N, C-alpha and C positions, 0 to 999 in steps of 0.2 A: 461565485461568491467567495470572497476572501475569508479564510478561517484562521484564527490565531488563538493562542491559549488564554487570551484575555476576553474572549467573546463569551456569549451565553452558554456555549457548550460546557464551560467550566464554572458557570455561575451557581449560586445557591439553589436556583430553581431546578437544576439538573443533578444536584448531588443526591446520592442514594446511600442509605445506610447498609451495613452488612446484612444480607438476607439470612434468614433462618432456614436451613435446609435439612431435609431428611435423607437417609441413605438411599441412593438409587444406583443401579448398575451402570457401568459405562456403556454408551451406545454410540454407534457410528453414523446413523441416519439422522440428519438434521431436519427439523420441521420449522416452517415459518411461525414465529411467535404470533399468536392471535390476540390475546388479551393484554399481555404486558407490552406496552409501547416502548420502543427503543429510544433512549435518550441520546442527545448529541454526544455526550462524553463516552457513552457505550459504543456508538458508531465509530468514533475515533479509535477506541481500543480494539474493536473488531477489525478495522482497517490495518492495524499492526499485526494482529494475530493471524490473519489470513495471508500475510505476506512474509515479513521478516521474523515474526515471533512464532512461538509454538507453546502448546499446552500438553503436557504428558503426565502420566501416572508416576508418582514417586513412592515406591513401596506399595503397600496394600491400602493405606488409608489417607494418602496425601496426594497433592498435585503440585507440579512445578511449572511456573511460567518462565520462559526463557527467551531472551531477545539479544541478538548480536548485531552490531551495526557500526559502520564507520562514521555515522552522523550522531554527534552527541545531542543534537536537537531532537532526533527521534527517540533517543534514550530518555531524555528529559520529559518528553510528551508521554511516553509509556509510564514513567514513574508517576507523573501527575494524574494520569487516568486511574491507575491502581489506587492511589491515595484517595482521590475524590470519589470514585465510583463505589469502592468497597469500604471506605473509611479506614484504611490502613494507616498505621504509624509509618512515617517516612523511613524509619530504620528497617522496615520489613523489605524494602526494595534495595537489594544489594547490587551496587554498581562497581565494576572493575574496569581497568584499562591496561592494555599492553601495546607495545609498539611492534608492528609487522611491516617489514620493508620500509622502515623509517617513518611510518605513518601510524597514528593512533587508531586502535580498534577497541570498541566498547562492548561490554556485556552487562546485562541486567537480569537478575534472578529473583523470583518471588516464590516461596513455598507456602501453600495454603490449601488445606483440604476444603474449606468452606467456599473460597473464591473459585477454585477449580471445579468443584462439583456443581456450583451454580451455573457456570458458563457451559460446562459439558452437558448438563441436563437441558439447557436452553437451546444449544446450537449443535451438539454432537462434536465430531472431530473437526479440527482446524488443519489437519495434515493435508498437504497438497502434493507431496512427492509420491511417485510411484514406488511400488515394491513388487517383489516376485512371489508368486504363490508356490505351492508344493510342486507344481509341474514346471517351474522355472519361467512361467509366463508373467510378463510385466502387467500389472493392473494398478489402477488408481483407486484410492479410497473414495467412498460415496460422499465426498464433501460437496457442499453447495452454499452459495451466498444466501443469507437469510433476508433478502429483499426482493421485491418485484415491482411492477409498474404501479401498483396500488399503494406502495409504501410512501411515507412522507418524503417529498422530494428534497427538502433541506437535509434530512437525515441521510439520504442516499448520497447527496453531494459531499457531506462531511466524510462519509465512509470512503468514497472514491478518491477524494482529495488526499486522504491519508494513505490509501493503498498505492496510488500513483506516486506519491512522494517516497514511499518505501521501495517498491519494486518497479517503479516506472522511471521515465526520463524523457529527454528530448534529443533527437538527432538533428544536427545542423552541420552539414559538411559538403565539400565540393566533390562532384563526380565528373567523369569525362565520358563523352560519347566515343564511339569507335572512330569518329571523324576528328577527335581532338577538341570538340566543343565542351566547354565547362558549364555545368549547371549545378543547382543546389538541391540537395536532399533535405527535406524538412518534414518532420513528423514528431508526434508525441506517442508514447507507447507505455504499456505495462507488460512486464515479462510474466508469463504464466503458461505452464505446459499441461496443466490439468484440463482435460477436454470439457468437463461440465462447467468449470469455473470460466473457461474461455467464453463459452456461450453466455454465462451469467453476466460477465463484464460487458460483453457486446450488447446484451439486452438493457442493462442499466444505463449505458451511455445513450442508447436509443431513447430512453425516457426523457432526456434533455435535448432530443433532436440532433444528437451527435452521431454521425455515421462513422463506423469503424470497420476494420477488416481483420479477421483472424488469420494469422500467418502460422499455420500448424508446424511447419518444418523449423521455424525459428522460435516457436514458443512465445509469440507476442500478439497482443491486440494493438493494432496500429490505427492512429488517427492522422490523416494527412489532408492537405488542401487548406487554402487560406480561410475559407468560411468555417470549416470544421475545427481548425486550430483556434480560431477566434472564439467560437462557441465553447470550446473546452476551457479556454482561459477565463471567460466570463462566468461560466456556470460551475466549473470544478477547479481547475488550476492545481498548483503545487503549494505546499506549505512554505511560507517565507523562511529563509534561513537554511533550508535543506539543500545541500550542494551535490554536484555531480562528482562521482568517485573516479578512481584511477582507470576505470574501464574506458573512459573517453580520453583519447590522446591529446585533443586540443582544448576541450572545455573543462578539464579536471579542475575542481575547486570553485567553479562558477555556480551561483545559485541556479537551480533548475528553472525557477520562475523568470529569472533574468534572461536565460538562453531562449526560453519560449518567447519572450518579448522581442529578442533579436531575430528570431525566426519569422515572426509576424512582420516586423519592420522591414525585413529583407525583401518582402514582396514589392515594396516601393522602390528599393534600390539594391538589387541582388549583388551588384558589383562591390558594394561596401563590404560584404562578407567574402566574396570570391577573391578579392584582392588583398585579403589579410595575409601577413607574412607566413603564417603557419600553413596556409593552403597553397603556397606557391609550388610550382613544379608540375 
């Protein structure tokens, strides 16, 4: 289901004023919200925070939202989410840009005790990276996605669409067998090394009948095959306008949704992709 910033997720029906919060200590264990229904705009914000964004303590009494990205589209979506969901003035979202290796790199920062405390008390930590304990053992924080098979499917779709647009992508390239036969590698994926979140993403995709595979050594959840990719496109997909970064040698700068279309079209005519100049050799 296509999602854009002009749809109902950003409509007046989903707008929420700044909540009044009491002081509560930071906790790491998230619980599924039971009474407070997750709105569309909140699901999009969560999709960013569990991937490219972060929320951390700033001093004793405040919190900092931080997002860095090569896509200004994602930065703008984050800004709009913070403004609409929390009722913030647009000046509260500080956006900066710098050039790295000749390409723009964006950063968005929001400092807010009220907003940070609200999300932390509702979901716990958004940290996904491992850290070492006192014994030097690598451990992952007890982070988990706040959705399950009983959650609103439209809300789950919005969350997954945002998460895949931030930390996911499409692989479409030519490989060779040991006999020199050329064939196409086609899949969609989301990068995630956190063991619990890998399982959570796998289960949420299953809600839509999408089969996926957890590739632990690569830190990815993979969707492959014509039927599965088509279901992914129809039920989740990527945010329009979000482009593939420099990590892809051939598709850099192309919209992720467009490359997904090409991957699906290639099942009808694989030679159209195999014979592209960039894949010669």
